[in-house]
Backbone as JSON, one array per atom type, in Angstrom:
{
  "sequence": "MEVGAALVALALLGLLQNIDVLLQGRLAPDRSGSYAAVSVASKVIVLAAVVLAGFLLPEAADRRHLGQHALHQLGATIAILLVPAVGLLFAALIAPDKLLSLAFGPRFTDASGALLPLAAAMTCLGATVLFTHYLLALGERGVLLALGLAAAAAVPLMLWADGSPTATARADLACQATLAVVTGLSVLAAARRTGRA",
  "N": [[9.96, -224.3, -109.59], [9.18, -222.33, -108.07], [6.51, -221.54, -109.47], [5.23, -223.97, -109.39], [4.76, -224.53, -106.57], [3.19, -222.21, -106.02], [0.92, -222.87, -107.56], [-0.04, -225.07, -106.25], [-0.67, -223.79, -103.92], [-2.78, -222.17, -104.57], [-4.48, -224.13, -105.4], [-5.01, -225.4, -102.96], [-6.07, -223.52, -101.36], [-8.38, -222.81, -102.85], [-9.76, -225.18, -102.62], [-10.1, -225.08, -99.74], [-11.87, -222.83, -99.65], [-14.06, -223.75, -100.8], [-14.77, -226.27, -99.86], [-16.81, -226.59, -97.87], [-19.22, -226.22, -99.06], [-19.26, -228.22, -100.8], [-19.42, -230.53, -99.19], [-21.42, -229.97, -97.58], [-23.62, -229.98, -99.41], [-23.51, -232.49, -100.47], [-24.21, -233.94, -97.91], [-26.53, -233.01, -97.29], [-28.59, -232.45, -99.51], [-31.0, -231.12, -100.04], [-30.96, -228.69, -98.69], [-29.0, -227.41, -99.8], [-29.17, -225.2, -101.81], [-29.9, -223.0, -100.2], [-27.72, -222.89, -98.49], [-25.76, -222.44, -100.42], [-26.38, -219.81, -101.06], [-25.66, -218.35, -98.84], [-23.12, -218.98, -98.85], [-21.98, -217.77, -101.29], [-22.54, -214.95, -100.64], [-20.71, -214.79, -98.52], [-18.21, -215.38, -99.44], [-17.31, -213.38, -101.08], [-15.5, -211.84, -99.67], [-13.22, -213.37, -99.61], [-12.69, -213.27, -102.42], [-11.96, -210.54, -102.57], [-9.43, -210.49, -101.06], [-8.1, -212.0, -102.81], [-7.56, -210.1, -104.94], [-6.45, -208.1, -103.53], [-4.08, -209.34, -103.06], [-2.7, -209.2, -105.24], [-1.56, -206.79, -105.19], [0.03, -207.09, -102.82], [1.91, -209.33, -103.39], [4.09, -208.49, -105.24], [5.17, -206.47, -103.76], [6.18, -207.6, -101.3], [8.04, -209.52, -102.45], [9.68, -207.61, -103.89], [10.81, -206.34, -101.51], [11.96, -208.53, -100.24], [14.24, -208.89, -101.76], [15.59, -206.82, -101.22], [16.52, -207.52, -98.85], [14.74, -206.77, -96.63], [11.54, -206.74, -94.69], [7.94, -207.0, -95.62], [6.0, -206.06, -93.6], [4.75, -203.76, -92.94], [3.26, -203.02, -95.5], [1.67, -205.48, -95.57], [0.07, -205.18, -93.35], [-1.33, -202.87, -94.15], [-2.61, -203.8, -96.22], [-4.33, -205.81, -95.07], [-5.87, -204.2, -93.55], [-7.27, -202.82, -95.53], [-8.83, -205.03, -96.29], [-10.34, -205.57, -94.2], [-12.35, -203.52, -94.22], [-14.64, -204.34, -96.06], [-15.0, -206.77, -94.91], [-15.83, -206.22, -92.12], [-18.25, -204.76, -92.75], [-19.77, -206.77, -93.92], [-19.89, -208.7, -91.85], [-21.29, -207.26, -89.78], [-23.73, -206.93, -91.08], [-24.41, -209.52, -91.21], [-24.91, -210.15, -88.46], [-26.71, -208.5, -87.67], [-29.07, -208.58, -89.53], [-29.44, -211.08, -91.08], [-31.47, -212.35, -92.57], [-32.62, -210.43, -94.04], [-30.57, -209.33, -95.72], [-29.8, -211.7, -97.15], [-32.16, -212.29, -98.53], [-32.58, -209.78, -99.82], [-30.41, -210.14, -101.71], [-30.76, -212.62, -102.98], [-33.35, -213.37, -102.89], [-36.42, -214.4, -101.04], [-36.63, -217.0, -100.84], [-34.27, -218.15, -100.47], [-33.52, -217.88, -97.63], [-33.38, -219.86, -95.69], [-31.04, -220.82, -94.46], [-29.98, -218.69, -93.03], [-28.73, -218.42, -90.58], [-26.4, -219.54, -90.7], [-24.64, -217.6, -91.79], [-23.48, -215.54, -90.31], [-21.18, -217.02, -88.8], [-20.11, -218.23, -91.09], [-19.08, -216.0, -92.62], [-17.44, -214.91, -91.05], [-15.56, -217.14, -91.06], [-14.71, -216.83, -93.82], [-13.63, -214.48, -93.43], [-11.32, -214.87, -92.04], [-10.14, -216.91, -93.93], [-9.64, -215.17, -95.8], [-7.65, -213.41, -94.76], [-5.73, -215.56, -94.4], [-5.31, -216.1, -97.2], [-3.89, -213.71, -98.05], [-1.64, -213.85, -96.07], [-0.62, -216.21, -97.04], [0.21, -215.61, -99.73], [2.26, -213.67, -99.1], [4.07, -215.17, -97.67], [4.71, -217.02, -99.69], [6.03, -215.21, -101.5], [8.13, -214.69, -100.11], [9.5, -216.83, -100.33], [8.93, -219.07, -98.75], [8.08, -222.26, -98.12], [6.61, -223.67, -96.18], [4.04, -222.81, -95.66], [2.42, -224.35, -97.38], [2.29, -226.96, -96.22], [0.8, -226.34, -93.97], [-1.71, -225.34, -95.03], [-2.48, -227.72, -96.46], [-2.77, -229.51, -94.26], [-4.94, -228.17, -92.87], [-6.97, -228.42, -94.81], [-7.24, -230.97, -94.81], [-8.14, -231.45, -92.18], [-10.46, -230.15, -92.14], [-12.43, -231.72, -93.48], [-13.34, -234.3, -91.83], [-14.2, -232.56, -89.81], [-16.34, -231.1, -91.01], [-18.04, -233.33, -91.84], [-18.92, -234.24, -89.47], [-20.71, -232.24, -88.91], [-22.9, -233.02, -90.32], [-24.45, -232.1, -92.24], [-25.93, -229.95, -91.42], [-26.5, -226.6, -91.78], [-25.84, -224.27, -90.17], [-24.08, -225.67, -88.21], [-22.04, -226.6, -90.02], [-21.02, -224.25, -91.07], [-20.08, -223.09, -88.7], [-17.89, -225.19, -88.05], [-16.43, -224.77, -90.26], [-15.62, -222.13, -89.51], [-13.96, -222.85, -87.19], [-11.99, -224.3, -88.35], [-10.69, -222.42, -90.32], [-10.23, -220.26, -88.79], [-8.11, -221.22, -86.94], [-6.25, -221.96, -89.02], [-5.78, -219.33, -89.98], [-4.54, -218.18, -87.76], [-2.0, -219.82, -87.53], [-0.83, -219.25, -90.05], [-0.4, -216.5, -89.84], [1.28, -216.38, -87.64], [3.29, -217.74, -88.85], [4.04, -215.84, -90.78], [5.01, -213.89, -89.06], [7.24, -215.06, -87.94], [8.79, -215.5, -90.25], [9.3, -212.65, -90.95], [10.94, -212.02, -88.8], [13.09, -213.62, -89.16], [13.99, -212.61, -91.61], [14.7, -210.02, -90.87], [16.9, -210.44, -89.16], [18.58, -211.47, -91.04]],
  "CA": [[9.51, -224.67, -108.37], [7.87, -221.2, -107.35], [5.19, -221.64, -109.82], [4.57, -225.16, -108.78], [4.27, -223.88, -105.21], [2.12, -221.17, -106.12], [-0.14, -223.66, -107.99], [-0.29, -225.84, -105.04], [-1.21, -223.05, -102.93], [-4.0, -221.78, -105.1], [-5.42, -225.19, -105.25], [-5.4, -225.84, -101.55], [-6.83, -222.36, -100.89], [-9.54, -222.9, -103.59], [-10.47, -226.38, -101.88], [-10.54, -224.54, -98.42], [-12.93, -221.98, -99.88], [-15.39, -224.44, -101.31], [-15.08, -227.62, -99.32], [-17.93, -226.66, -97.11], [-20.33, -226.27, -99.96], [-19.33, -229.8, -101.38], [-19.84, -231.47, -98.28], [-22.8, -229.84, -97.21], [-24.46, -230.39, -100.53], [-23.55, -233.92, -100.38], [-24.74, -234.63, -96.81], [-28.02, -232.45, -97.3], [-28.86, -231.73, -100.88], [-32.26, -230.3, -99.86], [-30.57, -227.38, -98.08], [-27.88, -226.85, -100.53], [-29.44, -223.99, -102.3], [-29.89, -221.97, -99.2], [-26.48, -222.69, -97.98], [-24.87, -221.82, -101.37], [-26.59, -218.33, -101.1], [-24.78, -217.91, -97.73], [-21.62, -218.99, -99.19], [-21.64, -216.78, -102.14], [-22.37, -213.8, -99.92], [-19.59, -214.67, -97.5], [-16.84, -215.75, -100.3], [-16.75, -212.03, -101.56], [-14.27, -211.44, -98.95], [-11.93, -214.18, -100.2], [-12.3, -212.71, -103.74], [-11.39, -209.29, -102.33], [-8.2, -210.79, -100.58], [-7.27, -212.28, -103.93], [-7.35, -208.92, -105.6], [-5.36, -207.4, -102.8], [-2.75, -210.07, -102.77], [-2.04, -209.16, -106.46], [-0.7, -205.8, -104.78], [0.92, -207.38, -101.8], [3.0, -210.14, -103.88], [5.27, -207.8, -105.78], [5.76, -205.66, -102.73], [6.96, -208.51, -100.38], [9.02, -210.01, -103.18], [10.73, -206.67, -103.89], [11.52, -206.16, -100.23], [12.93, -209.7, -99.89], [15.39, -208.85, -102.43], [16.47, -205.92, -100.51], [16.68, -208.06, -97.27], [13.57, -206.22, -95.69], [10.29, -207.46, -94.7], [6.9, -206.04, -96.04], [4.92, -206.22, -92.68], [3.64, -202.45, -93.31], [2.27, -203.35, -96.74], [0.81, -206.59, -95.29], [-0.89, -204.58, -92.38], [-2.21, -202.0, -94.78], [-3.71, -204.78, -97.17], [-5.38, -206.39, -94.18], [-6.77, -203.05, -93.08], [-8.27, -202.68, -96.67], [-9.75, -206.19, -96.55], [-11.18, -205.59, -93.11], [-13.65, -202.77, -94.32], [-15.86, -204.99, -96.52], [-15.43, -207.95, -94.01], [-16.62, -205.8, -91.17], [-19.48, -204.41, -93.14], [-20.58, -208.09, -93.86], [-20.13, -209.24, -90.4], [-22.27, -206.44, -89.26], [-25.04, -207.16, -91.55], [-24.62, -210.71, -90.75], [-25.13, -210.12, -87.24], [-28.03, -207.52, -87.4], [-30.12, -208.67, -90.38], [-28.94, -211.93, -92.13], [-32.32, -212.81, -93.57], [-32.79, -209.23, -94.94], [-29.34, -209.41, -96.71], [-29.97, -212.86, -98.23], [-33.53, -211.98, -99.3], [-32.28, -208.75, -100.93], [-29.48, -210.72, -102.69], [-31.05, -214.0, -103.55], [-34.82, -213.88, -102.84], [-36.72, -214.82, -99.75], [-36.71, -218.57, -100.61], [-32.81, -218.59, -100.14], [-33.04, -217.59, -96.25], [-33.34, -220.95, -94.62], [-29.58, -220.99, -93.89], [-29.4, -217.45, -92.51], [-28.2, -218.58, -89.31], [-25.06, -219.84, -91.0], [-23.98, -216.47, -92.45], [-22.46, -214.84, -89.41], [-19.97, -217.82, -88.75], [-19.39, -218.37, -92.38], [-18.71, -214.75, -92.95], [-16.28, -214.86, -90.08], [-14.63, -218.04, -91.68], [-14.23, -216.31, -95.02], [-12.64, -213.37, -93.24], [-10.07, -215.63, -91.6], [-9.51, -217.29, -95.19], [-8.98, -213.86, -96.69], [-6.32, -213.25, -94.03], [-4.86, -216.52, -95.03], [-4.92, -215.66, -98.59], [-2.79, -212.59, -97.9], [-0.42, -214.47, -95.56], [0.07, -217.12, -97.98], [0.98, -214.67, -100.82], [3.19, -212.92, -98.41], [5.0, -216.2, -97.54], [5.42, -217.49, -100.95], [6.95, -214.19, -101.88], [9.36, -214.74, -99.24], [10.24, -218.09, -100.65], [8.65, -219.82, -97.46], [7.14, -223.36, -98.49], [5.83, -224.64, -95.18], [2.6, -222.71, -95.67], [1.76, -225.4, -98.25], [1.76, -227.98, -95.23], [-0.47, -225.82, -93.09], [-2.73, -225.28, -95.99], [-3.03, -229.29, -96.66], [-3.46, -230.01, -93.08], [-6.34, -227.47, -92.77], [-7.92, -229.08, -95.67], [-7.55, -232.56, -94.35], [-8.76, -231.43, -91.05], [-11.88, -229.75, -92.45], [-13.38, -232.78, -93.94], [-13.96, -234.62, -90.55], [-15.12, -231.57, -89.01], [-17.7, -230.82, -91.48], [-18.79, -234.41, -91.88], [-19.48, -234.21, -88.06], [-21.77, -231.41, -88.85], [-24.1, -233.74, -90.83], [-25.46, -231.23, -93.37], [-26.46, -228.76, -90.92], [-25.83, -225.24, -92.38], [-25.02, -223.61, -89.07], [-22.86, -226.53, -87.89], [-21.08, -226.64, -90.98], [-20.39, -222.96, -90.96], [-19.02, -223.08, -87.24], [-16.8, -226.18, -88.23], [-15.48, -224.0, -91.26], [-14.84, -221.16, -88.86], [-12.94, -223.23, -86.45], [-10.69, -224.73, -89.2], [-10.23, -221.32, -90.96], [-9.59, -219.32, -87.68], [-6.92, -221.79, -86.67], [-5.41, -221.65, -90.11], [-5.19, -217.92, -90.1], [-3.43, -218.05, -86.75], [-0.97, -220.6, -87.96], [-0.12, -218.62, -91.09], [-0.01, -215.36, -89.38], [2.42, -216.7, -86.65], [4.32, -217.96, -89.84], [4.61, -214.5, -91.36], [5.81, -213.01, -88.0], [8.6, -215.87, -87.76], [9.48, -215.02, -91.29], [9.69, -211.44, -90.72], [11.98, -212.08, -87.78], [14.34, -214.24, -89.89], [14.56, -211.64, -92.57], [15.25, -208.94, -90.07], [18.26, -211.0, -88.62], [19.61, -211.73, -92.2]],
  "C": [[8.66, -223.66, -107.56], [6.65, -221.42, -108.04], [4.59, -222.9, -109.53], [4.02, -224.85, -107.28], [3.14, -223.13, -105.18], [0.72, -221.83, -106.68], [-0.86, -224.41, -106.92], [-1.4, -225.06, -104.08], [-2.65, -222.52, -103.3], [-5.07, -222.87, -105.04], [-5.95, -225.49, -103.97], [-6.34, -224.67, -101.14], [-8.24, -222.27, -101.68], [-10.34, -224.15, -102.89], [-10.96, -225.68, -100.39], [-11.7, -223.53, -98.47], [-14.11, -222.66, -100.15], [-15.63, -225.71, -100.8], [-16.51, -227.63, -98.43], [-19.29, -226.84, -97.9], [-20.57, -227.51, -100.43], [-19.77, -230.63, -100.36], [-21.12, -231.24, -97.72], [-23.73, -230.19, -98.17], [-24.44, -231.84, -100.57], [-24.35, -234.71, -99.35], [-26.24, -234.13, -96.78], [-28.48, -231.62, -98.49], [-30.01, -230.89, -100.83], [-31.95, -228.93, -99.33], [-29.36, -226.78, -98.92], [-27.9, -225.52, -101.24], [-29.44, -222.65, -101.42], [-28.43, -221.78, -98.76], [-25.53, -222.1, -99.07], [-25.03, -220.35, -101.35], [-25.79, -217.85, -99.96], [-23.49, -217.83, -98.09], [-21.13, -218.12, -100.05], [-21.53, -215.49, -101.46], [-21.23, -213.71, -99.13], [-18.38, -214.71, -98.46], [-16.53, -214.34, -100.99], [-15.5, -211.59, -100.91], [-13.02, -212.14, -99.38], [-11.5, -213.78, -101.64], [-11.58, -211.32, -103.61], [-9.87, -209.56, -101.89], [-7.39, -211.2, -101.85], [-6.74, -211.11, -104.88], [-6.27, -208.38, -104.79], [-4.12, -208.2, -102.83], [-1.99, -209.69, -104.2], [-1.04, -207.69, -106.24], [0.38, -206.21, -103.92], [2.21, -208.33, -102.28], [4.3, -209.43, -104.17], [5.95, -206.98, -104.73], [6.67, -206.42, -101.79], [8.07, -209.14, -101.24], [9.95, -208.91, -103.47], [11.51, -206.49, -102.5], [12.32, -207.38, -99.84], [14.11, -209.59, -100.39], [16.32, -207.71, -101.94], [16.85, -206.27, -99.04], [15.82, -207.31, -96.39], [12.28, -207.03, -95.69], [9.13, -206.28, -95.28], [5.8, -205.88, -95.1], [3.98, -204.91, -92.92], [2.47, -202.77, -94.21], [1.18, -204.43, -96.48], [-0.15, -205.93, -94.39], [-1.93, -203.65, -93.21], [-3.24, -202.82, -95.63], [-4.63, -205.38, -96.29], [-6.21, -205.42, -93.94], [-7.79, -202.82, -94.07], [-9.25, -203.81, -96.61], [-10.8, -206.21, -95.39], [-12.48, -204.62, -93.3], [-14.62, -203.48, -95.03], [-16.24, -206.09, -95.7], [-16.2, -207.36, -92.61], [-17.94, -205.34, -91.52], [-20.32, -205.8, -93.2], [-21.01, -208.75, -92.61], [-21.19, -208.65, -89.61], [-23.75, -206.73, -89.62], [-25.38, -208.45, -91.15], [-25.19, -210.93, -89.48], [-26.7, -209.35, -87.05], [-29.13, -207.99, -88.23], [-29.63, -209.75, -91.51], [-30.21, -212.28, -93.06], [-32.8, -211.57, -94.43], [-31.72, -209.37, -96.14], [-29.45, -210.6, -97.67], [-31.28, -212.66, -98.96], [-33.35, -210.73, -100.34], [-31.49, -209.41, -102.09], [-30.02, -211.7, -103.49], [-32.53, -214.32, -103.63], [-35.19, -214.47, -101.47], [-36.76, -216.25, -99.91], [-35.39, -219.0, -100.35], [-32.51, -218.26, -98.61], [-33.1, -218.61, -95.17], [-32.1, -221.07, -93.85], [-29.08, -219.77, -93.3], [-28.56, -217.51, -91.22], [-26.55, -219.01, -89.45], [-24.3, -218.41, -91.41], [-23.07, -215.87, -91.45], [-21.02, -215.87, -89.2], [-19.28, -218.1, -90.12], [-18.62, -217.08, -92.87], [-17.4, -214.58, -92.17], [-15.09, -215.91, -90.6], [-13.83, -217.42, -92.9], [-13.2, -215.16, -94.74], [-11.31, -213.82, -92.81], [-9.51, -216.26, -92.94], [-9.01, -216.23, -95.87], [-7.62, -213.57, -96.27], [-5.37, -214.28, -94.4], [-4.24, -216.44, -96.13], [-3.6, -214.72, -98.58], [-1.51, -213.26, -97.35], [0.25, -215.32, -96.35], [0.9, -216.61, -99.11], [2.14, -214.05, -100.21], [4.44, -214.01, -98.31], [5.55, -216.87, -98.68], [6.26, -216.41, -101.62], [8.26, -214.07, -101.36], [10.25, -215.96, -99.52], [9.9, -219.31, -99.49], [7.75, -220.83, -98.26], [6.33, -224.05, -97.49], [4.5, -224.14, -95.19], [1.94, -223.68, -96.41], [1.34, -226.5, -97.24], [0.84, -227.44, -94.49], [-1.61, -225.84, -94.0], [-3.36, -226.8, -96.15], [-3.31, -229.68, -95.54], [-4.61, -229.59, -92.75], [-7.2, -228.3, -93.61], [-8.32, -230.27, -95.2], [-8.5, -232.31, -93.13], [-10.39, -231.11, -91.11], [-12.72, -230.74, -92.66], [-14.14, -233.59, -92.78], [-14.91, -233.69, -89.79], [-16.52, -231.28, -89.55], [-18.67, -231.94, -91.87], [-19.44, -234.53, -90.54], [-20.67, -233.23, -88.07], [-23.05, -231.97, -89.62], [-24.89, -232.94, -91.47], [-26.0, -229.92, -92.65], [-25.91, -227.49, -91.38], [-25.18, -224.51, -91.31], [-23.84, -224.28, -88.52], [-21.65, -226.37, -88.67], [-20.24, -225.33, -91.11], [-19.54, -222.82, -89.69], [-17.85, -224.1, -87.53], [-15.87, -225.44, -89.04], [-14.66, -223.05, -90.31], [-13.74, -221.67, -87.91], [-11.75, -223.59, -87.18], [-10.09, -223.5, -89.73], [-9.53, -220.32, -89.9], [-8.26, -219.86, -87.12], [-5.9, -221.7, -87.87], [-4.8, -220.3, -90.19], [-4.27, -217.73, -89.05], [-2.09, -218.67, -87.0], [-0.1, -219.77, -88.91], [0.42, -217.19, -90.74], [1.25, -215.45, -88.43], [3.72, -217.17, -87.64], [4.97, -216.69, -90.47], [5.51, -213.9, -90.3], [7.27, -213.69, -87.76], [9.35, -215.51, -89.08], [10.21, -213.85, -91.52], [10.87, -211.44, -89.88], [13.27, -212.62, -88.5], [15.06, -213.18, -90.88], [15.3, -210.41, -91.93], [16.72, -209.33, -89.64], [19.06, -211.28, -89.8], [20.37, -210.59, -92.69]]
}
């Protein structure tokens, strides 16, 4: 059961990480290269979160067996994740064209307006990755429903964006920010239950 829940969570997180690229590429294939460059730059944050989750998961599981929560470890992990996230967000705010041009070449800068909202969206998804691993370590399965509903809501939001890179990134940000809040509140509720147990 635990392995099945983890696999479902990873599949849903992977879908949430890539659904924007799939839909944007289908709706506006002529802009898919530029959007993919923005996407690759932004999704470094999610990869960092997956690596950090490797530290958090055993810590949370060990604390669970002791009847304690691991909020301090979760907070430290989020603080570490914020270092590259803030750097990317700052670069996306100040010089998105320059960043994309240095990384991918000047022909991939057409979607630079999408970099800031997509970097913010992936920062939120990075937090969701950590929250999800934390909740699964506590045996909380409700997070799977939240991930599934977010993936389902993302599709019409991004279809509404009609292939515009910036509108797609903003739709993704709305979805990912909401999901991060929901999963974050779930973490606090789970910690409260652990404290009462």
